[in-house]
N, C-alpha and C positions, 0 to 999 in steps of 0.2 A: 388454540392451535398448538399448544405445547411449548410456548416460549413467551418471554416478557421482553419486548423490544425496548432497547434503551441505548444511549450513547455511552460506550465504555472508552471514551476518548482519552488520550494521554500517551500510553505506551505505544511507540511507533514500531515495535518489533512483533506485535501480535498479529496484525493484518498480514504481513509477509508469511508468517508461519501457517496461517490458514490457507492462503493462496497457494503456496508451494505444496502443502499437504494435499489439497484438493487436486492439484495438477498431477502429482505423483500417483495418487489413487485412481485417477481417471474419472473424477466427478466434476463435470463442467458446471460453471456458474451461469445463471441466466444473464443475458445481455444487460438487463437493467441493473443487476447487482455489480457486474463488472464496471459499468459506467460510473456508478456511485462510489465504488472503491477507488477508481482512478481520480474522481473528483476529490475524495478525501486526501489522497496523496498530494495532489496539486495544491490543495488548500493549506497543507501543513509542511510544505517544503520551505526550508530556510532561505533567506536572501542570497546566501552563498551557493545555493543549488543543492545542498546536502540535507540530510535528515538526522535528527538527534534521537536519543533513547526515548524521549517523550516530546510532546508537541512544542514545548517551550525550551527544549534543550539545545545546546550547541551541536553542530554537525559532527557525526562520528562516521568513520569508514564503515563500521559494522552495519549501522542502520541505513546508511546511504546505499550500500550494495544490496541489502535486503529489499529496500524500497524500489530500487532500479529493476531488480529481477522480478518483483511483483508487477511493476509497471509493464514489463514486457510480456509476462504470462497472462496478464489481463487484456492483452491486445493493444497496449498503448503504442503510439507512434514513436519510433526510435529517433525521429527528428524533432520531437516535441521539446519544449523547454525543460521538462523533467529529466529528459535523457541527456541533456547537454552538460 
């Protein structure tokens, strides 16, 4: 199929770049992809509610804002724990 699926987990700034780029270019993601991307964000949120540069990093404003914007573009609920 032209790709090798794998987990490139760690950097928390890559997913937002993809989501924002697809939104800007008008390329919608299938609902299943959006749901799994939202799950990835929820699973890697820090206890303080923020996101770090990588999945084990302390929260930074940069990645927290990128992740929040991605959450909203993916159709996340603004009342969800991620958005608080």
